[in-house]
C-alpha positions in Angstrom: 0.0 0.0 0.1 1.4 3.4 -0.9 1.1 6.6 1.2 1.2 10.1 0.1 4.0 11.9 2.0 5.3 15.5 2.0 9.0 16.5 2.2 10.6 19.8 2.5 14.0 20.5 0.9 16.4 23.4 1.4 20.0 24.3 0.5 22.2 27.3 1.0 25.6 26.0 0.1 27.2 25.6 -3.3 25.0 25.4 -6.3 21.7 25.5 -4.4 19.4 24.9 -7.3 21.5 22.0 -8.4 21.6 20.5 -5.0 17.6 20.7 -4.9 17.4 19.1 -8.4 19.8 16.3 -7.5 18.0 15.6 -4.2 14.6 15.4 -6.0 16.2 13.0 -8.6 17.9 10.9 -6.0 14.7 10.7 -4.0 12.7 9.7 -7.0 15.4 7.1 -7.9 15.1 5.4 -4.6 13.2 2.1 -4.3 9.7 2.7 -2.8 9.6 6.5 -3.5 8.1 8.2 -6.4 8.0 11.9 -6.7 4.5 13.1 -7.9 4.5 16.8 -7.4 7.1 19.4 -7.0 6.8 23.1 -5.8 8.3 26.0 -7.3 11.5 27.2 -5.5 11.5 30.0 -2.9 14.5 31.9 -1.6 14.3 32.6 2.1 16.4 34.3 4.7 18.0 32.0 7.3 16.2 31.2 10.6 17.9 30.5 13.8 21.4 30.7 12.9 21.2 33.9 10.7 24.9 34.5 9.9 24.8 32.6 6.6 23.6 32.8 3.0 19.9 32.6 2.0 18.2 29.4 1.3 16.4 27.9 -1.6 13.5 25.9 -0.3 10.9 23.7 -1.9 8.5 20.9 -1.1 7.7 17.7 -2.9 4.8 15.1 -2.7 5.9 11.5 -2.9 4.1 8.2 -3.1 5.9 5.7 -0.9 5.4 2.1 0.3 8.2 2.8 2.9 7.4 3.2 6.6 8.0 6.6 8.1 11.2 5.5 9.6 12.5 4.1 6.2 11.4 7.2 4.4 13.4 9.3 6.8 16.5 6.9 6.4 16.3 7.3 2.6 16.0 11.1 3.0 19.2 11.1 5.2 21.0 8.8 2.8 20.3 11.4 0.0 21.6 14.2 2.4 24.8 12.3 2.9 25.2 11.6 -0.8 25.0 15.3 -1.5 27.6 16.2 1.2 25.5 17.2 4.0 27.7 17.6 7.2 25.8 18.5 10.4 28.0 20.8 12.5 26.0 23.9 13.5 22.3 23.5 14.4 20.3 25.4 11.7 23.7 26.1 10.0 24.7 26.2 6.3 24.0 22.9 4.5 24.3 21.6 1.0 20.8 20.0 1.4 18.3 19.4 4.1 15.4 17.0 3.7 12.7 16.9 6.3 9.6 14.6 6.4 6.6 16.8 7.0 3.7 14.7 6.6 3.0 10.9 6.1 -0.5 10.2 5.0 -2.8 11.2 7.8 -0.5 9.5 10.4 1.0 11.1 13.5 4.5 9.6 14.5 6.4 10.4 17.7 9.7 8.7 18.1 13.1 9.8 19.5 14.4 10.7 16.0 11.2 11.2 13.9 8.0 13.5 14.8 5.4 13.7 12.1 3.9 16.2 11.3 7.2 18.0 11.6 7.1 19.8 14.8 8.0 23.3 13.6 6.4 23.3 10.2 3.4 25.4 11.3 5.7 28.1 12.4 7.8 28.4 9.2 6.5 30.2 6.2 9.5 28.9 4.2 7.9 25.3 4.8 4.2 26.2 4.5 4.5 28.2 1.2 6.1 25.5 -0.8 3.8 22.9 0.9 0.7 24.9 -0.2 1.9 24.3 -4.0 1.9 20.5 -3.6 -0.7 19.8 -1.0 -4.0 18.4 -2.2 -6.1 20.7 -0.2 -8.2 20.6 2.9 -7.0 20.5 6.5 -3.6 19.2 7.4 -3.6 16.0 9.5 -3.3 16.7 13.2 -3.4 20.4 12.8 -7.0 20.4 11.6 -6.2 23.6 9.6 -5.5 24.5 6.1 -2.0 25.6 5.0 -3.7 29.1 4.4 -5.0 29.1 8.0 -1.6 28.3 9.4 0.1 31.0 7.2 -2.5 33.5 8.3 -1.3 33.0 12.0 2.2 33.9 11.2 3.4 37.5 11.8 3.9 39.4 8.5 7.5 40.1 9.0 8.2 36.3 9.4 7.1 35.6 5.9 10.4 36.7 4.1 9.9 34.0 1.2 10.4 35.2 -2.2 9.6 33.0 -5.3 12.8 32.1 -7.1 11.9 30.0 -10.0 11.6 26.3 -10.9 14.0 23.4 -11.3 13.8 20.8 -14.1 14.5 17.7 -12.0 12.7 15.1 -14.2 14.8 15.1 -17.4 17.1 12.2 -16.1 14.0 10.2 -15.4 11.8 10.9 -18.4 9.0 12.1 -16.2 7.0 15.2 -16.7 7.5 17.5 -13.8 5.1 19.8 -12.3 
């Protein structure tokens, strides 16, 4: 049985757009993961540790037959393949992949919490998610993406549409 899951991707080191493109391709190339929707790319100011370059952020919807834990393992493997090194919390990174939602399930484990615990507070996550979400209230939150965005202070929304990436060429898919 497949489940629709939503992932957030971000990059602020090196060729940010290429890092995102490669991450989407690598996720789609994993057994048990099929990318079905890809948001536009947004440029955002860093949050938390602000002494770093701006991020490019996006979201993808995937169909997966992997468990939430296995999906996270695959996402972390893609991060490692693309040179992610974890040194400073919220620091610069070649790629960051977070599991935001997994079907309508809530997961609470030591290394995995779904829905992602901070997603409702981050415009840089919610805005790209809105582009790939099928609509209606988000699981657990019981609110739409628009509702959650409306709760954020205006000055926290520093999210600018940057463009799109053409990730599907290597796989012969038609991207969205």
